C-alpha positions in Angstrom: 0.0 0.0 0.0 1.4 3.4 -0.9 2.5 5.9 1.7 -0.2 8.4 0.6 -3.1 6.1 1.3 -1.6 5.7 4.8 -1.2 9.3 5.4 -4.5 10.6 6.5 -6.6 8.2 8.4 -7.2 9.7 11.8 -8.8 7.7 14.5 -9.0 8.1 18.2 -9.5 4.8 20.0 -9.3 4.3 23.7 -6.9 2.6 26.0 -8.5 2.5 29.5 -6.9 2.3 32.8 -3.2 2.5 33.5 -1.8 -0.9 32.7 -4.4 -3.1 31.1 -2.5 -6.4 31.1 -4.1 -9.3 32.9 -0.8 -11.1 33.4 -0.1 -12.4 36.9 2.8 -14.3 38.4 1.9 -17.5 40.2 4.5 -19.9 41.6 7.3 -18.5 39.3 5.1 -18.8 36.2 3.4 -16.1 34.2 -0.3 -16.7 33.7 -2.8 -14.9 31.6 -0.5 -13.7 28.8 -2.5 -12.7 25.8 -1.3 -12.9 22.1 -3.9 -11.2 19.9 -4.0 -11.7 16.2 -5.2 -8.5 14.5 -8.4 -8.8 12.3 -6.3 -7.5 9.3 -3.9 -10.5 9.4 -4.8 -13.0 6.6 -5.9 -16.3 8.0 -2.9 -18.7 8.5 -3.0 -21.4 11.1 0.8 -21.6 11.0 0.8 -18.3 12.9 -0.8 -20.1 15.9 1.7 -23.0 15.7 4.7 -20.6 15.5 3.4 -18.6 18.5 3.3 -21.9 20.5 6.8 -22.9 19.4 8.3 -19.5 20.1 6.8 -19.2 23.6 7.7 -22.8 24.5 11.4 -22.3 23.6 11.4 -18.8 25.0 10.2 -20.1 28.4 13.3 -22.2 28.8 15.6 -19.3 27.7 13.8 -17.0 30.2 14.1 -19.5 33.0 17.9 -19.9 32.5 18.4 -16.1 32.0 16.7 -15.3 35.2 18.6 -17.7 37.4 15.8 -20.3 37.3 13.2 -17.9 38.5 10.6 -17.2 35.8 8.9 -19.1 33.0 5.7 -18.8 30.9 2.9 -20.9 32.4 -0.2 -20.2 30.3 -0.9 -18.2 27.2 -4.2 -17.3 25.5 -4.1 -16.8 21.7 -7.0 -14.5 20.6 -8.2 -15.4 17.1 -10.1 -12.8 15.0 -13.8 -13.2 14.3 -13.2 -13.3 10.6 -11.1 -16.5 10.7 -13.0 -19.7 10.1 -14.5 -21.8 13.0 -12.7 -24.6 14.7 -14.0 -26.9 17.5 -10.7 -26.2 19.4 -11.6 -22.4 19.7 -13.3 -21.4 22.9 -15.1 -18.2 23.8 -12.9 -15.6 25.6 -13.8 -14.5 29.1 -12.1 -11.3 30.1 -9.5 -11.6 27.3 -9.8 -8.9 24.6 -7.6 -6.8 22.3 -7.6 -4.1 25.0 -5.6 -6.4 27.3 -3.3 -7.8 24.7 0.4 -8.2 25.8 1.5 -9.2 22.3 -0.2 -7.9 19.1 0.4 -9.9 15.9 -0.4 -7.1 13.5 0.6 -5.7 10.1 3.9 -3.8 10.1 4.2 -0.1 11.1 4.9 0.7 7.5 5.1 -1.8 4.6 8.4 -3.8 4.7 9.2 -2.7 8.3 9.0 -5.9 10.3 11.0 -4.9 13.3 9.6 -6.2 16.6 9.3 -3.6 19.3 7.7 -2.9 22.7 5.5 0.2 23.0 7.0 1.7 26.2 6.7 5.3 27.2 6.9 5.4 31.0 9.8 5.5 33.4 12.4 2.9 34.3 10.9 -0.1 36.2 7.4 0.6 34.9 5.5 -1.8 32.7 5.2 -1.2 28.9 2.0 -1.2 26.9 2.3 -4.1 24.4 4.8 -5.9 22.1 4.2 -5.7 18.4 5.2 -8.6 16.2 4.4 -8.8 12.5 3.0 -11.9 10.8 6.2 -12.4 8.8 8.3 -12.2 12.0 6.1 -14.8 13.8 6.3 -17.1 10.7 10.1 -17.1 11.0 10.7 -15.1 7.8 12.8 -12.5 9.5 15.2 -14.7 11.5 18.2 -13.5 9.5 17.6 -9.9 10.5 16.6 -10.3 14.1 17.9 -13.7 15.2 15.9 -16.5 16.8 12.3 -15.4 17.7 12.3 -17.1 21.1 15.3 -15.1 22.4 13.8 -12.0 20.9 10.5 -12.5 22.7 12.5 -12.6 26.0 14.2 -9.3 25.1 10.8 -7.7 24.4 9.3 -9.3 27.5 11.9 -7.6 29.7 10.9 -4.3 28.2 7.2 -5.0 28.8 7.2 -6.6 32.2 10.2 -5.0 34.1 10.6 -1.6 32.4 14.2 -2.1 31.3 15.6 -0.4 28.2 18.0 -1.2 25.3 21.7 -1.3 25.8 22.4 0.0 22.4 21.5 3.5 21.2 21.0 4.5 17.6 21.4 8.1 18.4 24.7 7.5 20.1 26.2 4.2 18.6 29.7 5.1 19.8 31.3 6.9 22.7 34.8 7.8 23.8 35.8 5.5 26.6 38.2 5.9 29.6 40.7 3.8 27.6 40.9 6.8 25.2 39.5 4.6 22.5 36.2 4.9 20.7 33.9 2.1 21.7 30.6 0.8 20.4 27.6 1.4 22.8 27.0 -2.1 24.1 26.7 -4.2 27.2 28.9 -5.9 28.2 32.2 -4.6 26.7 33.2 -8.3 26.5 31.2 -8.5 23.2 33.9 -8.3 20.5 33.6 -7.1 16.9 34.7 -4.6 14.3 33.7 -1.0 13.6 33.2 -0.6 9.9 31.5 1.3 7.1 29.7 -1.2 4.8 28.2 0.4 1.7 26.4 -1.4 -1.2 25.5 0.0 -4.6 23.7 -2.5 -6.8 25.4 -5.8 -6.2 28.8 -4.5 -5.3 29.6 -3.9 -1.6 32.7 -2.3 0.0 33.8 -2.4 3.6 36.3 0.0 5.1 37.5 1.2 8.5 35.6 4.1 10.2 37.0 7.6 10.1 36.7 10.1 12.9 34.3 13.0 12.5 36.3 16.2 13.3 33.2 17.7 14.9 32.0 14.9 17.2 35.4 13.4 17.7 33.6 10.0 17.3 33.2 7.8 14.2 31.4 9.0 11.1 27.7 8.6 10.7 27.8 5.4 8.5 30.1 3.5 10.9 28.6 0.4 12.4 29.6 -2.2 15.0 29.8 -5.7 13.5 29.9 -8.3 16.3 32.1 -11.5 15.9 30.1 -14.6 15.0 31.9 -16.6 17.7 31.8 -15.1 21.2 32.1 -16.3 24.7 30.5 -13.4 26.5 27.2 -14.2 28.2 25.6 -10.7 28.5 23.5 -9.0 27.6 20.0 -10.0 26.4 19.1 -6.2 26.2 22.0 -5.6 23.8 21.9 -8.4 21.3 20.2 -11.6 22.3 20.9 -13.0 18.8 24.5 -13.7 19.6 24.7 -17.4 20.5 26.7 -17.1 23.7 24.4 -14.4 25.1 22.2 -16.0 27.8 22.1 -13.4 30.6 21.2 -9.8 31.4 24.1 -7.4 32.3 24.5 -7.3 36.1 26.3 -5.0 38.5 29.7 -6.7 37.9 29.8 -6.6 34.0 27.5 -3.6 33.3 29.0 -1.0 31.0 28.3 2.3 32.9 30.3 4.4 30.4 28.1 3.7 27.4 25.4 6.3 26.4 22.7 3.5 26.3 19.0 4.2 26.8 19.2 1.8 29.8 21.9 4.0 31.5 20.1 7.2 30.8 16.7 6.2 32.0 17.7 3.8 34.8 20.4 6.0 36.3 23.4 3.8 35.2 22.0 0.7 36.8 22.3 -2.6 35.0 19.3 -4.4 33.6 19.6 -7.2 36.1 19.7 -4.7 39.0 16.4 -3.3 37.8 14.8 -6.7 37.3 16.0 -7.8 40.8 14.3 -4.8 42.2 10.9 -5.7 40.7 7.9 -7.1 42.6 8.1 -10.2 40.5 11.6 -10.9 41.8 10.9 -10.0 45.4 7.9 -12.5 45.4 9.8 -15.5 44.1 12.8 -17.7 44.8 14.9 -19.8 42.4 13.5 -23.2 41.5 15.4 -26.5 41.4 13.4 -28.5 38.8 13.0 -27.3 35.2 9.5 -25.7 34.6 6.6 -27.4 32.7 6.0 -26.3 29.1 3.4 -23.5 28.7 -0.3 -24.4 28.2 -2.1 -22.6 25.4 -5.8 -21.7 25.1 -7.2 -20.8 21.6 -9.9 -18.2 22.0 -12.0 -16.8 19.1 -13.6 -13.4 19.2 -17.4 -13.7 18.9 -20.2 -11.2 18.2 -20.7 -8.8 21.1 -23.3 -9.5 23.8 -24.1 -6.4 25.9 -26.7 -5.9 28.6 -27.5 -2.3 29.8 -28.2 -2.2 33.5 -29.6 1.2 34.2 -30.3 2.9 37.6 -33.9 4.3 38.0 -33.7 4.9 41.8 -35.2 8.1 43.3 -31.9 10.0 43.2 -31.9 9.8 39.4 -34.7 12.4 39.5 -32.2 15.0 40.7 -29.9 17.1 38.4 -31.7 16.0 35.3 -29.9 12.6 35.6 -32.6 10.3 34.2 -32.9 12.3 31.0 -29.2 12.7 30.6 -28.8 8.9 31.0 -31.5 8.4 28.3 -29.8 10.8 25.9 -26.4 9.0 26.3 -28.0 5.5 26.1 -29.9 6.5 22.9 -26.6 7.8 21.4 -25.0 4.4 22.3 -27.9 2.4 20.8 -28.2 4.5 17.7 -24.5 5.0 16.9 -22.0 3.2 19.1 -23.1 -0.4 19.3 -22.0 -2.4 16.2 -24.3 -4.3 13.8 -24.4 -8.0 14.6 -24.2 -7.4 18.4 -26.8 -8.7 20.8 -28.2 -6.2 23.2 -30.6 -6.5 26.3 -31.7 -4.1 29.0 -32.4 -4.2 32.7 -33.6 -1.4 35.0 -33.1 -1.4 38.7 -34.1 0.4 41.9 -34.3 -1.7 45.1 -35.4 -4.6 42.7 -34.6 -5.3 39.1 -36.8 -5.3 36.0 -36.0 -7.1 32.7 -37.1 -4.6 30.0 -35.7 -6.3 26.9 -34.3 -9.7 26.3 -31.3 -10.0 24.0 -32.0 -8.7 20.5 -29.5 -9.0 17.6 -29.0 -5.7 15.9 -29.3 -6.1 12.2 -30.8 -2.8 11.2 -32.2 0.5 12.6 -35.4 -1.4 13.4 -33.8 -3.2 16.4 -32.1 0.0 17.5 -35.3 1.9 17.6 -37.1 -1.0 19.5 -34.5 -0.8 22.2 -34.9 3.0 22.5 -38.5 2.3 23.6 -37.3 0.3 26.6 -35.5 3.1 28.4 -36.8 4.2 31.8 -39.3 7.1 31.9 -39.6 7.6 35.7 -37.2 7.3 38.7 -38.1 6.2 42.2 -37.1 3.6 44.9 -33.8 2.5 46.4 -30.6 1.0 44.9 -29.8 -2.7 44.5 -26.9 -3.0 42.1 -26.6 -6.8 42.7 -30.3 -7.3 41.7 -29.6 -5.5 38.4 -26.4 -7.5 37.7 -28.1 -10.9 38.5 -31.0 -10.0 36.2 -28.5 -9.2 33.4 -26.9 -12.7 33.9 -30.4 -14.1 33.5 -31.0 -12.1 30.3 -27.7 -13.2 28.8 -28.0 -16.8 30.0 -31.3 -17.4 28.1 -29.4 -17.2 24.8 -25.8 -17.9 25.9 -25.7 -20.3 28.9 -21.9 -19.6 29.1 -21.9 -15.9 29.9 -18.1 -15.8 29.3 -17.0 -12.6 27.6 -20.4 -10.9 27.6 -20.5 -7.3 28.8 -22.6 -5.5 31.3 -22.8 -1.7 31.1 -23.8 -0.6 34.6 -24.9 3.0 35.2 -25.5 4.0 38.8 -25.6 7.3 40.8 -26.2 5.9 44.3 -24.4 4.2 47.1 -25.4 0.6 47.9 -23.7 -1.1 50.8 -24.9 -4.5 49.6 -23.0 -4.2 46.3 -20.0 -6.0 47.6 -22.1 -9.1 48.3 -22.1 -10.2 44.6 -18.4 -9.4 43.8 -17.6 -13.2 44.1 -20.4 -14.1 41.7 -19.4 -11.5 39.2 -15.8 -12.7 39.2 -16.8 -16.3 38.7 -19.3 -15.4 35.9 -16.7 -14.6 33.2 -18.7 -11.5 32.2 -17.1 -8.1 31.9 -18.5 -5.1 33.9 -18.2 -1.6 32.6 -19.0 1.0 35.3 -20.4 4.4 34.5 -20.6 6.4 37.7 -22.9 9.4 37.6 -22.6 12.2 40.2 -20.5 12.4 43.3 -22.2 9.7 45.4 -22.0 6.7 43.0 -20.9 3.5 44.7 -17.2 2.8 45.1 -17.4 -1.0 45.7 -18.5 -1.5 42.1 -15.1 -0.2 40.9 -13.6 -3.5 42.1 -16.1 -5.3 39.8 -14.9 -3.4 36.7 -11.2 -3.9 37.7 -11.3 -7.6 38.3 -13.3 -8.3 35.2 -11.1 -6.1 32.9 -13.9 -3.6 32.3 -13.8 0.1 31.9 -14.6 2.7 34.6 -16.0 6.1 33.7 -17.3 9.0 35.7 -19.7 11.7 34.7 -20.4 14.7 36.9 -23.7 16.5 37.1 -22.3 19.4 35.0 -24.2 18.5 31.8 -22.1 20.9 29.7 -19.0 18.7 30.2 -20.8 16.0 28.2 -19.4 13.2 30.4 -22.2 10.7 30.1 -22.3 10.8 26.3 -18.5 10.6 26.2 -18.6 7.5 28.5 -21.2 5.6 26.5 -19.4 6.6 23.3 -16.2 5.1 24.6 -17.8 1.7 24.9 -17.3 0.7 21.2 -15.9 -2.8 20.8 -12.2 -3.0 21.0 -12.2 -6.3 19.2 -13.2 -5.1 15.7 -10.9 -3.6 13.1 -10.3 0.0 13.9 -11.8 1.0 10.6 -15.2 -0.1 11.9 -15.2 1.7 15.2 -17.0 5.0 15.8 -14.5 7.8 16.5 -15.3 11.0 18.4 -14.4 14.2 16.5 -16.1 16.7 18.8 -17.6 16.8 22.2 -18.4 20.1 23.8 -21.1 22.0 25.7 -22.0 25.5 27.1 -24.4 27.1 29.5 -26.2 29.9 27.7 -28.9 32.5 28.2 -31.9 33.0 25.9 -31.0 34.1 22.3 -27.3 33.6 22.8 -25.3 31.3 20.5 -23.0 28.3 20.6 -21.0 28.5 17.4 -18.3 26.2 16.2 -16.7 24.2 13.5 -15.9 20.5 13.1 -13.2 19.3 10.8 -13.9 16.1 8.8 -10.5 15.0 7.5 -10.1 12.7 4.5 -9.6 9.6 6.7 -13.0 9.7 8.3 -16.5 10.5 7.0 -18.3 7.2 6.9 -21.4 7.0 9.2 -21.0 10.6 10.4 -23.4 11.4 13.2 -24.2 14.9 14.7 -26.0 14.9 18.1 -27.3 18.0 19.9 -28.8 18.0 23.4 -30.6 20.6 25.5 -32.1 20.8 29.0 -35.0 23.2 28.7 -36.2 24.1 25.2 -35.3 23.1 21.7 -32.7 25.5 20.3 -32.6 26.8 16.7 -30.1 24.5 14.9 -28.1 25.4 11.8 -25.4 23.2 10.3 -23.6 23.8 7.0 -21.3 21.5 5.1 -17.9 22.7 3.7 -19.6 24.1 0.6 -22.0 26.2 2.7 -25.0 23.9 2.0 -27.4 23.9 5.0 -28.3 20.4 6.4 -32.0 20.2 7.2 -33.1 16.7 8.1 -32.4 16.5 11.9 -34.5 14.0 13.8 -35.9 15.8 16.8 -36.7 13.7 20.0 -38.6 16.2 22.1 -39.1 13.7 25.0 -35.3 13.2 25.5 -34.5 16.8 24.4 -32.1 15.8 21.6 -31.8 16.1 17.9 -29.5 14.1 15.6 -28.5 13.8 12.0 -26.7 10.9 10.2 -24.9 12.0 7.0 -25.6 9.4 4.3 -22.5 7.9 2.4 -19.2 9.6 3.1 -19.4 13.1 4.6 -17.7 15.9 2.6 -14.1 16.5 3.7 -13.5 20.0 5.1 -14.8 22.4 7.7 -18.4 21.9 8.8 -19.9 24.9 10.6 -22.7 24.9 13.2 -24.7 27.5 15.0 -27.1 26.8 17.9 -29.3 29.5 19.4 -30.6 28.9 22.9 -34.3 29.6 23.5 -34.3 29.6 27.3 -32.3 31.1 30.2 -29.6 28.9 31.9 -29.9 26.5 29.0 -27.2 23.8 28.6 -26.4 22.8 25.0 -24.0 20.1 23.9 -22.7 19.0 20.5 -21.2 15.6 19.8 -19.9 14.4 16.4 -18.8 10.9 15.6 -17.6 9.3 12.4 -15.9 6.2 11.1 -12.9 5.5 8.8 -13.6 6.4 5.2 -11.5 3.6 3.8 -11.0 0.2 5.5 -7.6 -0.3 3.9 -6.2 2.8 5.4 -4.8 2.2 8.9 -6.2 4.6 11.4 -4.5 7.0 13.8 -5.3 6.2 17.4 -5.2 8.4 20.4 -5.0 6.5 23.7 -5.8 8.7 26.7 -4.9 7.4 30.2 -3.5 8.2 33.6 -0.5 6.3 34.9 -2.6 4.9 37.8 -6.3 4.1 38.4 -6.1 5.0 42.1 -3.8 7.4 43.9 -3.2 8.9 47.4 -2.5 12.6 47.9 0.1 14.1 47.5 1.7 11.6 45.1 1.8 13.1 41.6 0.1 11.5 38.6 0.9 11.6 34.9 -1.5 12.1 32.1 -0.6 10.4 28.8 -2.2 10.8 25.4 -0.8 8.8 22.5 -1.5 10.2 19.0 -0.7 7.6 16.4 -1.7 6.8 12.8 -1.8 3.0 12.7 1.4 2.6 14.6 3.2 5.7 13.3 3.5 8.6 15.8 1.9 12.0 15.0 4.1 15.0 16.1 3.2 18.6 16.5 -0.4 18.2 17.5 -2.0 20.4 20.1 -3.1 18.0 22.8 -5.1 19.2 25.8 -6.3 17.2 28.8 -9.5 18.2 30.7 -9.5 16.6 34.2 -12.9 16.9 35.9 -13.2 16.4 39.7 -16.1 14.8 41.6 -18.0 18.1 41.7 -17.4 19.1 38.1 -14.4 21.4 38.6 -12.2 21.2 35.5 -8.4 21.5 35.4 -6.9 22.1 31.9 -3.4 20.8 31.1 -1.4 21.2 27.9 0.3 17.9 27.2 3.8 17.9 25.6 5.9 15.4 23.6 9.2 17.2 24.4 11.1 14.5 26.3 11.2 16.6 29.5 9.4 16.5 32.8 6.8 13.7 32.7 7.5 12.9 29.0 10.0 10.0 28.8 10.8 10.2 25.0 10.7 13.2 22.7 8.9 12.8 19.4 7.3 9.4 20.1 3.8 10.6 19.7 3.1 10.3 23.4 2.1 13.7 24.9 2.5 13.8 28.8 2.2 16.1 31.8 2.2 15.8 35.6 -1.2 16.2 37.4 -1.0 17.5 41.0 -4.0 19.9 41.2 -6.1 17.7 43.5 -9.1 19.7 44.7 -11.0 17.0 46.5 -11.3 13.2 47.2 -13.2 10.9 45.0 -13.5 10.2 41.3 -11.9 12.3 38.6 -12.6 11.9 34.9 -10.0 12.4 32.0 -10.9 13.7 28.6 -8.4 14.6 25.9 -8.7 16.8 22.8 -6.1 16.5 20.0 -5.9 19.0 17.1 -3.6 19.2 14.2 -3.4 22.3 12.0 -2.5 22.1 8.3 1.2 21.2 8.0 1.7 21.5 11.7 1.1 17.9 12.7 3.2 15.3 10.9 3.7 11.5 10.7 7.1 10.5 12.0 8.5 7.6 10.0 11.5 6.8 12.2 12.0 3.3 13.6 10.1 2.7 16.9 12.0 2.9 20.2 12.6 -0.2 22.4 12.8 -2.6 19.5 15.1 -5.6 19.1 18.4 -4.9 17.6 18.7 -5.6 13.9 21.7 -7.9 13.6 24.1 -6.0 11.3 26.2 -8.8 10.3 28.6 -11.0 11.5 27.6 -10.4 8.1 25.4 -13.5 7.5 25.4 -14.3 3.8 22.8 -12.4 1.9 21.3 -10.7 4.9 19.2 -7.9 3.2 20.2 -4.3 4.2 17.3 -2.8 6.1 14.7 -0.9 4.1 16.0 2.5 5.2 13.9 5.5 5.7 15.9 8.6 6.4 16.2 9.1 10.1 13.9 12.1 10.5 11.4 11.7 7.7 8.2 13.6 8.6 5.2 13.8 6.2 2.8 16.7 6.9 -0.9 16.0 7.7 -4.1 17.8 6.9 -6.0 19.4 9.8 -7.9 17.1 12.1 -9.6 17.1 15.5 -10.4 14.3 17.9 -11.6 13.9 21.5 -11.2 10.8 23.6 -12.2 9.7 27.1 -9.5 8.4 29.3 -11.8 6.9 31.9 -12.0 7.6 35.7 -9.5 7.5 38.5 -9.9 7.8 42.3 -8.0 10.1 44.7 -7.9 9.7 48.5 -6.3 11.6 51.4 -6.6 15.1 49.9 -6.2 17.6 52.8 -8.5 20.5 53.3 -5.9 22.3 55.4 -3.5 24.8 53.9 -0.3 22.8 53.2 3.4 23.7 52.8 5.0 23.4 49.3 5.0 19.6 48.7 6.3 19.4 45.2 9.9 19.9 44.1 10.9 20.8 40.5 10.8 17.8 38.1 14.0 16.0 37.2 15.9 17.4 34.1 16.3 14.4 31.7 17.6 16.0 28.6 20.9 17.7 29.7 23.4 17.9 26.8 27.0 19.1 26.8 29.1 20.2 23.8 32.6 21.5 23.9 33.1 24.8 22.0 36.7 26.0 22.1 37.7 26.1 25.8 34.1 26.3 27.0 31.4 23.7 27.5 27.9 24.6 26.2 24.9 23.1 28.1 21.3 22.9 27.0 18.3 21.5 28.8 14.5 22.0 29.2 13.5 24.1 32.2 11.6 22.4 35.0 9.1 24.3 37.1 8.6 25.2 40.8 6.1 22.3 41.2 7.3 19.6 38.8 6.7 21.2 35.4 4.7 24.3 36.3 6.1 27.7 37.2 9.8 28.6 37.5 12.6 27.3 39.6 14.6 29.5 42.0 18.1 28.4 40.9 20.2 25.7 39.3 23.1 23.9 40.9 25.6 22.6 38.3 28.4 20.3 39.5 31.2 18.5 37.6 33.5 15.6 38.3 35.9 13.3 36.4 34.1 10.2 37.8 30.6 9.4 36.7 29.6 7.3 39.8 31.1 9.9 42.2 28.9 12.5 40.6 25.8 10.3 40.8 26.4 9.1 44.4 28.1 12.1 46.0 26.8 15.1 44.1 26.9 17.5 47.0 30.7 17.0 47.3 31.5 17.5 43.6 33.0 20.7 42.3 30.3 23.4 41.8 30.2 25.6 38.7 29.5 29.4 39.2 26.0 30.0 38.0 25.4 33.5 39.4 24.4 34.8 35.9 22.1 31.9 35.2 18.5 33.1 35.7 15.9 30.3 35.3 13.1 30.6 32.7 9.5 29.3 32.8 9.0 25.6 32.8 9.3 23.9 29.4 11.5 26.6 27.9 14.9 25.8 26.5 17.8 26.7 28.8 21.4 27.3 27.7 24.5 27.9 29.7 28.3 28.0 28.9 31.2 27.7 31.3 34.9 27.2 31.3 35.9 24.0 33.1 39.3 25.4 34.2 41.8 23.1 35.8 39.3 21.0 37.6 40.5 17.6 36.8 43.1 15.1 37.8 46.2 14.8 35.6 45.0 11.6 33.9 41.2 12.5 33.7 39.7 11.5 30.4 36.2 13.0 30.7 34.3 15.7 32.5 30.9 14.6 33.8 28.2 17.3 34.4 24.8 17.2 36.2 22.2 19.7 37.4 19.9 19.9 40.4 17.1 22.6 40.5 15.9 24.3 43.7 12.6 25.9 44.2 11.6 28.9 46.4 10.8 26.6 49.3 14.3 25.1 49.0 13.0 21.8 47.7 15.5 20.1 45.3 14.8 18.1 42.2 16.2 14.6 41.6 19.7 14.8 40.0 19.5 15.3 36.2 20.8 12.8 33.6 24.6 13.0 33.5 26.2 14.7 30.4 29.8 14.1 29.5 32.6 15.7 27.5 35.8 13.9 26.4 39.0 15.7 27.1 41.1 13.9 24.5 41.2 13.1 20.8 40.5 9.4 20.6 42.8 6.9 18.9 41.5 5.1 15.8 41.5 1.3 15.5 44.4 -0.6 13.9 44.5 -0.8 10.1 41.1 -2.0 9.1 42.4 -4.4 6.5 44.2 -6.6 9.0 42.4 -9.8 10.1 40.5 -9.4 13.2 42.5 -11.1 16.1 39.4 -12.6 17.8 37.7 -14.2 14.8 40.3 -14.9 12.3 38.1 -13.5 9.5 39.2 -10.7 7.3 36.9 -7.8 6.8 36.1 -8.8 3.2 34.2 -11.8 4.6 32.2 -9.8 7.2 28.8 -11.3 7.5 26.3 -8.4 7.6 23.8 -8.3 10.4 22.9 -4.4 12.3 22.7 -3.3 15.9 20.3 -0.6 15.2 20.8 0.7 11.8 
């Protein structure tokens, strides 16, 4: 498929909760691992067999690599709905694409089969998922990446323990204490040659690397080619494809000098030190006997079964709750739930009422029938368990195994008996999605959604924030191809007085436009509605539902690309109007952009900070330069607005990875908070970033294996501009406790500087970094303390005793601005010092200090080059001309 057809599809899909994996460690074995085969992967049963072989062999390699501590115990393979039936395939319970640990999906871009782990949080924190392509799983890429079982263990370490690669494409070489240029690797016991290998047509040349006069390191095209025969055992996070490599680097053999991503993000600790500090490690001891082979379950995605369980207790009369629930449920039934799904409905107060048995949705007829079953009055108490048990009954009539069916529970009240049916819910195999309405909704039910792998949403009583419609809208199936999922382009509301206007525009970009749906709601009196398409043609055929106070319009076919304009005129005082627009992918063969909005935790205790993440991707390609804003709404409807950044500073681990992040510390009260994110891209502002993904397995450059293809190279920083787009997404709810009502001292230090860089210019050293703030990444710090040393570990462990640089003239700027500072190192170092190491600490006005920054370094010598490149290499006895090409990270 050509690049152009990729370029524009923009989709926002949702990733709920903080880490959605269902994996648990039980008696040294990992259970509940999910491999999910994407619906776009052509049917091939060999994929299933190859997954089994890979995991079975990987389990033994993992067991040995972790000192007989961990192995893979059981694995579920999720098979797409569009593959043919097989009596061996069972129905999934809580397993779904949302919880996948490993995705088997088409490549990021055609021809780019590199395996990688999507990982954008801090050291020691779990990653999101591993992405393998079908060709990789089928063993067609072994030459490039080595054996798939070893590679799976490399990626598992990223995913499960939050370690990073011990190579670095941005810094493949460094000047070592030995005054030589060394390849970035771990351990230094890995031997090989540094060479430039160039091919034109069929003729290839290999030569020694020259030193670049500016960087004093090897030229850009220089690569490290490891020897085929090695004895070194570490490290799996450098190049697990080397036969002798069977361990992680540990404290003894770790290369602290190398500018690896592991050193930078994990503070110069080895990968084994990080793994040994994990909960997994602390909760296990080494085994004596070898582990049993993994057990596999084959699960096939089926049509969706959803039962709505809706609260009609007396408290639903207040704050217009009953009607708002009906508006949102109607939007769900008209627009969100997919054709082919089965839907039933239960109402509850102190008892439950079955209002509709399961109906399969084939056309608008079934949708309209379900609309008739919504509650019209509210009274009575609240029995959540009664509602859930009736839902089990509704589902059980058609599907005696209720495994994998979904219950959407909406409640606004407390119910101290809700905890009584948690056991039954857990046993049932059903998934509970909780929509909590208003500040008093029951907390016990959160546990039901957590243990069943469901979503948890919160909507306040402030109707203009549109929380209920957003929550129901986020309940599209995660198990269908993204091109069939409804995407939210707009969601906004205002409180207006009579004859005032709510005006706005909605951009329909070329990647969406199918099944486009405009929904307008009001609370008092129908407004005057005007909507014009991009050519200025007015749209007239709104369906008006005066009972539920809503109007909607479905655009037939594919909606016109461009700017749609709307104007709503209120007809009553204190009127609340909302506008929601959904659409679907215009073309099923164009992979969508997804935006995943989430917090780093589902529950948190004051004053611990939280992090908001929004991932803007197209297919799997990051989108840079978008304006991304988070709206965090507290229990009583107070909204905190945060601009999210992809700048590699503060809360953002990696610059330009399409993940926009920010710290959240403005806790106003205890209870639930709701996250909503808006992403906008202006013309030529946002761009797709075609660079290779981070945290991927090293491409073996060659002990040059005969005929190993050079990688399909895309220039490092290729960015292709996008058209304008807008999306909104719900990131679900989270719960905060222990917020103090008393005035408190300053609790938050400046955030850690993570992007300090040092460059020598003449006799000065130039430093650059991103400014932190007074409270993490907000405000301005009081001062910077810069210290230098000729020993990296001394600087890290005894910073306060290192030599301080005079920074009297350095006045800090606002958080997130670029800081620069130059100084003369003078005669600071020992006679035989080879490097100057530099680090910064920031101090705020309350004298709170940040964590120590990353450590930058400057070499004080001109490195020696290697011996004559045409000599045979002493370790391997091969001459350069027979180098077998493989590539650490090309």
